N, C-alpha and C positions, 0 to 999 in steps of 0.2 A: 563495570563490576563491582570497582575498589572506593568509590563513591559509597553506594547502595551500600558495602561494608562497613565503612565508618559515618555512614549516618545512622547508621544500624545502630550502632556500640554505643550515644550516648543516648536512647532512646530507654535502651536495656538498664545502662548504669542510672539513671533519671529514675526510672520505676523502682531497682531494688531500694535506689536510697529512702523513695519515698516510702516502702514497704517498710524497713528497717530502723528508719528515723536515724542514719549513722550516715553522719559526714561520708563525703567522697571527693578522694583527691586522684590528679591525673598520676601516672605512673613516674611521669619525667614530666620537668615543665619546660617548656620551651617559649622562648620571646619571639614573640612573633611581631613585636613592635615596626619593626625596620619592612618587612614586608607586607604590612597593613598599612603605614604610611609611603611605601609605593604604589600602592594600585589606587589612582584618582579615575573618576569619571571620565576626566577628560583622555586618559590613555586609556583606557576602556573604548570610550567611545569613538579614539583614532585607531583601534583593531579592530571595532565593528564597520567605520568606514571605507579600509581596508577591503573585508570579505566584500562586503558590497560594490566595490569597484571591481574584483575580481570578476560578480554575476553579472554585473553592467555591460563588462567589456567581453561575456562569453554569451550572451544570447537570453541574460536575466535569470542564469540557474548558476548552482555550484551542487548539484549531484553529485553524487559517487558517481565513478567513472568518467564524466564530464570537463570538458578543459576547463569551468570554471570552479573545477573541484581541483582539479592537478595546480592550479593558479594557486589556492584558497592554500594548497602542502607546499608549495615552492616559499609561501611569506611564512609561515608556521616555520619553517625548515630554518630561513631566513635569519628571523627573530632569535629563535633558539640559539644558532650559530653563535650571533652577534652577542649573545650575553656568556659565553661562553660553554652550552654544552656540547657536548656530542651527540651527533643526532644520526637513528636508526632509521629508515622507513621499511615498516611490514608491509607483503604483498599478502592479500584474503583475496576469497572467493566469495562470491555472495551471488543470490539471484536476482535478474535484470531482465527488465521487458521492456522493451522499446519499438515501436515503429517506427519501419524504414521511407514507408510510402501509404497515403491513406487507402485503407481498405475500402472495400465496393460490396455493395449486396442487392441482388439484384432479381428479382420474380420475373421467370420468364414467363407463364402460364397458371391461372388462362387469364389474370389481367397484368399485362406486361410491365413492372414498374422497378422506377431505379429510386433506392433511399437515399436519403440526403444522409453523407458521413456526420457525424456528430448535432446532427439536426433535430430538433425538438419533435420533429415526426417523422424521426430518422433510425438512426443507429451508431452505437459506439461500440470500438474492439474491447471484449475485457481485457483488463491486463492475462500476462502469461500464455494468451491464445496460441499458440499454434499458426504455422505459413503454412501455404497451400493453398491450390483452386480446386472447388469443391462446386458439382455440378449434379446435384440430386432433387427428388421429389422430399417437400416436408413432410413432415409428418410430427402430429399430434401428440402429446403426449397427459393423460389423466387432467384436461382440463376444466376449470372450473366457470364454465359461459353459458350465463353471464354470472359475472365474478363474486363469490360474496360478500354480506354488506359491510364485512368487517375487513380490516388489511392484512393480511396475512395470514389470512386462512387458506388458500389456495395450497395442498401438498404435490403439487406437479410435479414429477421428477424427483419428487424427495426419496424416495422408496424404487430398492430394484424390482418392485412386482409391478411398477409402474410399467414399467421396459415389457412384459408381458407380451411378445404376439410382433415386439418391435421385428421391423424389418432391418435390419444389418446394410450398411449401407445408405440408408436415407440420414435425411437433417433432423435431428428432432430439433421439435418445435414446443416447448416447458414454458410453465407460464411462474411470473416470481409470486414470492407467499410466504410458508413456512419454516425453509431452513435456505440452507446457504447458498450461492449462486457456483460455490465447488462443487459443493455435494452431487446438483442438479448435475452441472458437464460431467462429473466421476460417473456416476451410473448411467451416463447417455453413453459415454464413453467404453464403456463395460457391455453394453447392450450392443455396442457395432454401429455405434452414429458416425456418418461420417463430419457430423458438423453439428452444433449446436446454437440455435436459436431463442435468448429468452425474452421473453416482452415483459414488458411493466403489466401489472393485476389486473389493473382496470376499471377500481374505483374513484370517484372524486379524486384530485391528485396525484391519480398513479397510471396517467392512460401516457404521459411525453413519453422521447428516450430518459433514460435516464442511467 
């Protein structure tokens, strides 16, 4: 946030100077020569290598809350402490989603089918999906079949009225299209769906699992 503020300020000053034709001077003069001389490409690359090593040693990732992330935090703390800084680590909460085991999707009838997890002709779990086991009838919601000639024309599940008459407890089958997946899922949840399946819209290039 501080970086954004500091980046905006010179831009605003530059605009004012151009408009008034007056010279602009910094409120205080700071000699940054020593700092600028201390920053080298070799030094930057050394820190980058350290962060990459933290990822390589922890499954190839430094995403938040992962061991690679913690190793990165430890590295920064060590570097700053060695430079003479007093370091405090602040904890904070944030939305996080992770699948602990691969999900399964199976059609029981009329044609028993097991869909491939993350396969092109299979399925993928959407981020922030809830946990659980659901076996229920799948009910289509305002589907455009065959699909329109243009992509993003299906409005399946985009309006609450699409779920008029929907049977609570069924699994909602909705089509990719003109609104967000989150909106479709929220509307389905409000209608009492026990689960939501969103399939690709159906035009050329929009038939595989996405």
